[in-house]
C-alpha positions as CSV (number, residue, x, y, z in Angstrom):
1,M,0.0,-0.1,0.1
2,I,1.1,3.5,-0.7
3,K,2.4,5.4,2.7
4,A,3.2,8.7,3.1
5,I,6.1,10.0,0.9
6,K,9.2,11.2,2.3
7,R,11.1,13.8,0.1
8,K,11.2,11.4,-3.0
9,L,8.0,10.6,-4.9
10,M,7.0,7.1,-5.3
11,N,7.3,5.9,-8.6
12,L,4.4,3.5,-10.2
13,T,5.0,1.0,-12.4
14,D,2.7,-1.0,-15.1
15,Q,3.1,-3.8,-12.4
16,N,2.0,-2.1,-9.4
17,F,-0.2,1.0,-10.6
18,D,-3.7,-0.4,-10.3
19,Q,-3.0,-2.3,-6.8
20,E,-1.4,0.6,-5.3
21,I,-4.0,3.4,-6.7
22,K,-7.1,1.0,-5.4
23,N,-5.4,0.5,-2.0
24,A,-4.6,3.9,-1.1
25,D,-6.1,5.4,2.0
26,K,-6.4,9.1,0.6
27,P,-6.5,10.4,-2.7
28,V,-3.5,10.0,-5.0
29,L,-2.2,12.5,-7.6
30,V,-0.2,11.2,-10.4
31,D,2.3,12.9,-12.3
32,F,2.8,11.3,-15.7
33,Y,6.5,12.3,-16.8
34,A,9.6,11.9,-19.1
35,T,13.4,12.5,-17.5
36,W,13.8,14.4,-20.8
37,C,10.8,16.5,-20.2
38,G,12.0,20.0,-19.3
39,P,8.5,21.1,-18.0
40,C,8.2,17.9,-16.0
41,Q,11.6,18.9,-14.2
42,V,10.1,21.8,-13.4
43,L,6.4,20.1,-12.4
44,G,7.9,17.4,-10.5
45,P,9.8,19.4,-7.6
46,M,6.3,21.6,-7.2
47,L,4.3,18.5,-6.9
48,E,7.0,17.2,-4.3
49,N,6.6,20.1,-2.0
50,I,2.6,20.4,-2.5
51,G,2.6,16.7,-1.7
52,Q,4.4,17.2,1.6
53,E,2.6,20.4,2.6
54,M,-0.7,18.4,1.9
55,K,0.8,14.9,3.1
56,D,-2.3,14.5,5.3
57,Q,-4.9,15.0,2.3
58,I,-3.1,13.1,-0.4
59,I,-0.5,10.9,-1.7
60,V,1.7,12.5,-4.7
61,T,3.5,9.6,-7.1
62,K,4.7,9.5,-10.6
63,V,4.8,7.2,-13.6
64,N,7.9,7.6,-16.1
65,V,6.0,7.3,-19.6
66,D,8.7,6.0,-21.2
67,D,9.4,3.2,-18.7
68,F,6.0,2.3,-18.1
69,P,3.9,2.5,-21.6
70,Q,1.0,0.3,-20.8
71,T,-0.4,2.3,-17.8
72,S,0.6,5.9,-19.6
73,G,-1.5,4.3,-22.8
74,K,-4.4,3.0,-20.2
75,F,-4.9,6.6,-19.4
76,N,-4.2,8.1,-22.9
77,I,-1.2,10.2,-21.9
78,D,-0.1,11.5,-25.3
79,R,1.1,15.0,-23.8
80,I,3.5,15.4,-20.8
81,P,3.4,16.3,-18.0
82,N,0.3,15.2,-17.2
83,V,-1.1,14.7,-13.9
84,I,-4.3,12.9,-13.0
85,L,-6.3,13.0,-9.4
86,F,-7.7,9.6,-8.2
87,K,-10.3,9.0,-5.7
88,N,-11.4,5.9,-4.3
89,G,-9.3,4.1,-7.2
90,Q,-11.0,6.2,-10.0
91,A,-9.5,9.0,-12.1
92,V,-11.7,12.1,-11.2
93,D,-9.6,15.1,-12.7
94,G,-6.2,15.9,-14.0
95,F,-4.5,19.0,-15.9
96,I,-1.8,18.9,-18.7
97,G,1.2,21.4,-18.4
98,L,2.9,23.7,-16.3
99,M,0.9,25.5,-13.4
100,P,2.1,27.8,-10.7
101,A,1.9,25.9,-7.2
102,D,-1.0,28.0,-6.1
103,E,-3.0,27.4,-9.1
104,I,-2.5,23.4,-8.2
105,K,-2.9,23.7,-4.6
106,S,-6.7,25.7,-5.7
107,W,-7.5,22.9,-8.0
108,L,-6.6,20.0,-5.6
109,N,-8.7,21.8,-2.9
110,K,-11.7,21.9,-5.5
111,N,-11.4,18.5,-6.4
112,L,-11.0,16.9,-2.9
113,N,-14.0,18.6,-1.4
114,K,-16.1,17.3,-4.3
């Protein structure tokens, strides 16, 4: 089961994705990224900081689209960075590209309170 993440985000894989999302004890924010993607390198640390700030409300994880194409394909990830929020094992909302941290927090709070 996904536990609270300290400093480094947990990487999900094709093998563990469904089980980890399904068994999470709180909403899971998944960052679909690639190591060669410049905007992904900017967004990753922002999401990590937000995950620390909101650790009682969400779990932040990531999926490398190059290493795990099956999971990326399942969610039709064709542009990155691509972020999806899962609640109770189901995708509920997401966004593509960069956003300022305060906008991401507002988006998260809106979706967590639905």
